[in-house]
N, C-alpha and C positions, 0 to 999 in steps of 0.2 A: 464483701466490698461495701464500704460505707458511702454515704451520699457525697462526701467530699471527694472521694476517689473518682466518683462518676461525674464530677463537675464538667459541664460543657466548656467553660472558660479554661479550665485547667488542661483539658485535652487539646483545645485549639492553640493555646499559648505554647505548650510543649511541642506540638506538631510544627508550629511556625519556626521555633528556634532550632529544632532538629533538621528541618528542611534547609535552613540557612547554612548550617554546618555541613550537611551532606553535599549540597551543591558547590560549596566552597572547596571541598576536597577533590572535585573534578580537575582542579588545576594541577594537583600533585599526585593523586592516587592512581591506582591501576583501573582499567576498564572493568575487570572482573578478577576476583580472587578464586581461581578455578579449583573446584573440588569435584571428584567423581560422584555420581548420584548417591551411592550407598554411604560414602563418607559425609556428604552433605546432609543426608537424612539423619545420620547418627549425631550430627553436631547441633541439631535443633530439638526442642521439646514440642513436637508436632501434635502429640496426642491430645484429645479433648476430654474434658470431664471436670477436673479440679479447677476452681477459680484462681486467678492470679491477682495480686495487688496492682495498683496503678504503676508503681515503680518496677515491678516484675514484668508487666506488659511492655514497658518502654525499654527495658533491657533486651527483651526478645525482639521488639521492633527494630532496634538499632542493629542487632545481629542480622536481621533479615536485610536491612539496607546494606550492611557491610558485605554480605555474601551474594548479593544480587548483581546482575549485569547492569552497569551504569549506561543506559541508553542515552542519557543526557551528557555523557562525557564526549569531549571533542574528538577522541580517538575511536569512538564507536562509528564504524563505517561498514556495518555488516548487513543490515536489512535496508529496505526502501523507506526508511524513516529514521529519525534520530534527533537528538537535542530536544529542547523545549523552549518555546518563546515565553518570556515572563508574563505577557498579557494572557496567554493561553492557560498558563498554570493558575493564575489568579481566577480566571473565569471558570476553570474546571472545579476549583474548590467552591466557588459561589454557586455553580450549577448543582453540585451535589448537596449543598446546604438547602437550596430551594426545592430540589427533588420533585419537580413536576412530572407528570406523564404527558407526553406530547400528543396523546390521542385526541384530546379535545381542547378547543379554545378556552372553554370554561375554566380548566385547571391550569393551562399554560398560555395565558393571553399574550404576555410580552414575548415569551420565547417563540410562540407561533409566528408573530409578526417578524421577529428577527430571522427565523429560518426562511420565511417567505421572501424577505428582502435579499438574503444571500442567494437564494435560488434565482430570483429575478435578475440580480446583478450578473451572475455567471451566465445565465441564459442569454442576456443581452450581449455579453462579450463574445460568446461563441456563435451567435447568429440565430438563436432560437427566440425570435421576437415575441411569440405567443406561448413560449414553452412553460412547462411546469416541472416540479421536481419534489423530491423527498429525501431526507437524510436516512441512511441505512447503516447496517452494522459493519460494513466494510466493502471493499471492492468486489470481493467474491459474491456477496449478497447482491450488489448492484448488477453484476453480470447475469445473475440468475433472474433478477427482475427484468432485465433487458430481453432475455429469452422468453419470459412469460408474456411480456408485452407483444413480442413478435408472434406468439401463439394466438393471442387475442386478436391481433391484426389480421392474421391469415385464417383463423378459425373463430369467428365471432361467437359461436355457440359452444366453444370448448368446455365451458363449465358444466354443461348438461351432458354432452355426448362423448367428451374426450376426443381422442384421435380417430375414433371410428374405424380402426383397422388400417388407416392410411399411413404411409411412411413419409413423414416430413423430415427435411434435412437442413442441417446448419453447417456453415463453413467458417473455419477459423484457420489461422496460420499455424504452421508446425511449431512456431515459437510462442504461440499464445499462452496465456496463463492457464494453469491446470484447473482453475475454477470453472472453466467451460465444460470440462468433463463432469464435474460434480453437478453442474446445472443440467446437463443432458440426462444424468441419472435421476436427479430429484424431480425434474419436470415430467418424467416418463417418456421422454423422447427416445432414449436408448443410446448407448455409446456407439453402436454400429451406425447410427444416423448422424454422428458428428464427423464431418469430413475435414481432413487436414490438408491445407494448401501449402505448396512448396514456398520456400523463401529464397531471396537472392543472397549474394555474398555478404550483405550487411545485416541480414535477418529480417528484411521487410517482405511482406506478402507479395507473391507473384500474380498479378492480375490475369495474365494469360492462362496460367494453370487454374485459377479460380473459375474463369469462364468455361474452361474445358470440363471441370468437375460438374458445374451446374448443368451444362448441356448433356453430359453423360447420364446424370440422375434423371433429367426429364425424359430421356430416351428409354430409361428403364422403368418409367412409371412412378418414380419418386416425386415428391412435391417439395421443391426448395422453399425454405421459409425465412432464413435469416443469414446474414453475413456478420460475423463477429470480428471486426478489425481491431487493431491495437495501435495506440499512440504511446510508444515507450514500452517495449517488451521487457520482461523481467530480467533476463540474463544479459542481452546485448543492447538494450535501450533503443531498439529500432522503431521507426514510425512507418506504418503501412501507408502506401500511396492512396490517400483517402479520396482524392478527386477521381482517379480512375475506378476505384472500388465503388464509389458513389454512383458513377454512371452505370456500372454493371447492376447494382442494386435496383436502380430505376428501370433499366431494360427488362428485368425479370420480376419486377414488383415485389422485391424482397425487403424485409426490414433490415436496416443497417444500424447495428449497435457498435459503438466504439469504446473499447476499454482504454480510457485515458486516465486511469487511476494514477499512473506514474508520470505520464507526460502532460497531463492536463494543465499543470501549473504554468506552462509557457504561454497559455492564453492571456496571462496577466502581464506579459512582457512584450512591449512594442518591438524590442530588438530581436527577440527570438520567436515571435508568434508564428513566423513562417513554417515552423516545424508542424503546425496544425493546419496547414493549408487544406481546405476541403472539409473541415470538421462540420461546417454548416450543413453539409449534405446528409449527415447522420440523422437517424430517427430518435436515437437515445444515446446517452453517454454515461460512463462511469467516471467520477472525479473524486480523488482523495486529497484533501488539504493536509492531512497529517503526514503525507509523504514528502512533500517539498516545502511546506511552510512550517513544519515543526510545531503543529498545534496539539500533538499528542493523540494517541489512539483513543477513540476512533472519530474521524471527521470525514465521513464519506457521503457522497451525494449520488443519487440517480437523477438524471435530467432527461426530460422527454420533450420532443418538439411538438407533440400533438396533445393539446389540452383535452382532458377528459379520459385519456387512455388509462391512466393509473387507476382511476375510480372504476372504470369498466372491468379492469383486470382483477382488482382487489376487493371490491365491495361485496359484502355478504355477512349478515348477522350483526349482533350487538345492539340493535335498536331498542331492545327491551330495557336495557339498563345503562347504556353509556352514550350511544349516538342518538340522542333525543332530537325531536323536531322542535327546535327552539330558535330564537332570533339569530344566533350566531352559528348555526349548524353548518353553513357554507364555509366557515373558517376552520372546521374540524379537519385535522389531517389524518386521523386514524382510519377514515373510510377509504383512503387510497394508499395505505401502508400494509405491508405483510405483517408487521408487528402491531400489537396493541400498546403495550408499555414501551415507550421510547424515551431515552435520556435527552436532556437538553444540550445536545452536542454542538448546536449552532453557536452558542454564546462565545466559545473560545475563538472560533474563526472570525466571527463578527467583531469581537473586541480587538483582535489583532489588526484587522483591516481598518477599523475605525481609528485605531491608534496610529497606524503607519500611513494610511491613505493609499491611493492607487500607485503613486510613485514609490512609496516605501515597499509595497508588495512586489513591484517590479524589481527593486533592488535585491530582494531576497532571492528570487529565482535567477536573476542575472549572476549573482555572486556564486551560486552553486554551479552554474554552467561554466563560468570562467575558472572556478576551482577545478572542475573536471578537466579542462584544458591543461591546467598546471600538472595534474596527475599524469596525463598522457605524456607531457614533456619529460617528467621524471622517469617514466618507464623507458622512453626512447633514448635517453642519454646514458643508459647503463648497458654494458655488453652481457650482463647476466639476466636481463629481462627481455622477453619477447612479447610485443604487443599483438594480441590476436584480433581484437576489435575495439573500436572506440566510437560510441554513439551517445549523444545527449549527456547523461550523467553517469554512464557506465563505461568502465575501462576493464577489459578482460585481458589477462596476461599470464604467462608462465615464467617460472624461474628456470634458467638453464642449469642443469647439473654440472659439477666441475669436470666430469669426464663423460664421454659418450656412452660408456658401458652401463651407466646408471639409468634405471627406468625413470623417465621424466615425470610420469604420473605419480609414482610412489614417492619420488623425491618432493614434489609439490605438496602432496598430502602430508608428509612428515613435517615439512616446513610450516604449513598452515597449523598443524596440531601444536607445534612448539609455540607459534605466535599466540595461540589461544591460551595454552597452559601457562605461559609467562604472564599473560594478563595485561600486556602493555598496549595492545591494540586489537580490535576485532574487524577482520575483513573476511567476507564469505568466500566460498569456493563452489565450483560447479563440477559435477561428475556426469559426463554425457553417456548415453547408452553404449557408445563404442569404447568406454573406459577412459577417455581423455579427461584429465583433471586440470583445472586452472583456477586462478584467483579471479573473482569478480569484485572489483572495487566500485562503490557507488558514492556519489556526493548527495546526501540528503540532510545532513546535520547542520543546522544553522550556527552551531558553535565552532565548527571546523574552519580553520584558516590555513593559509599556505604554510605557516610554521608548523602546524600539526601534520601536514602532508610530509614536510621535511622530516619530522620526527618519526612518522610511519616508516619511511624508507630507511631511516637509521636503524629502527628496530628490525625491519626485514633483513637488512644487511648483516646485522648481528646474528640473527637466527640462521642466516645462510652460512656464516662462518662456523657456527656451532654444528650444524648438520653436516657440513663438509668434513669436519673432523671425524665424524662417525664413518664416513665412506672412504676417506683417504688417510692412510697412515703417513707419518712424517717422512718415512723413507720413499714413499711413492711420490711425494711432492718434489723430491730431488731427482 
């Protein structure tokens, strides 16, 4: 490959033009051109070794774009993220070009100040007036940090002596994110010490059962350590009653962590902020901007009410070569981060907020909630759909088979499979331990509008008609 092929300007110019064409195709193209794994693998030149020319590389890159899932497509409604804000995309490119490590102020002076300003702003909004925070690799990582801070709070010398043979317990709802199980394993707490609290008919934690579990553990000689509440559960979008849970946490001197990765966005909305009533009682919070503000993966925050706790939990090592005692050492963020090398993920969220202002950020989250209400109405107006739950940005529903003899779970699975393989829309599904299968529609994509919801249900109804043909012969219809 010659020097002209490797020209920075040539790569950037081609990338820009290709991105323009790619994003424009979201208006007309499918969400995904589905291929089974082995077929997909055979369609690419994945093996490494021989060098390719500039043109050959771009042919390959365009093939990758063509066969990848378009999460920036307005019909992508599958995960708790989607779309991309233009400001965030620009900032992502610039942050990669700058390529600082967020460990020290010395290497990332402006990015450090931007991250700290975002942390300050969010802490002010949720009521952590003296709070601190750090950007992390995702909501799962933030929940782990929450558990580690709870350990530090309850066991100040945990770094030296570990758990010392004592059984500390953590309480989460039955509908909490699975990352709590990972955190219990990684932290050495043990899965047996993770206690699951019953939920009500809406999927919110039951405070009465929580109190019972805590009292039972104390009677058995266990040492309750943390409550992991949720603001916006993954499947049903439920918000745990934080005011009641906060009182229980204070009664028993427990650390209260709130996983608000999904629901934290409502903090920026005066209209819907009541969803988070009691959030100020938390000791720490998980918040993901990439989920409801379409800033792109990853834009995750861990926020803590207690200044100094992150450094107590994280600090150790690195002073020989990176965390020097210099004029700006108090501004270094690496001493209170699990990571050393961290990307400048703050820029995309900061630029979006700077561009739109507080009112514009509120409009983003309000639009998603009102769009979710529209989805609920669409489900309720059809006799083929049954609404199972509707909270926040989540609508869970089943499609009723044409005749009662058809297994409803198998029918919904086949319907969803057809929706995916047709590539017209992506909506996820849930399979519960008892075998129940249902659709989980989420509103997280900034590009999705009511017309796209109409289109989704048109596609669903088409798939229903096609699946019905498999189950019902023409003679049976008569």
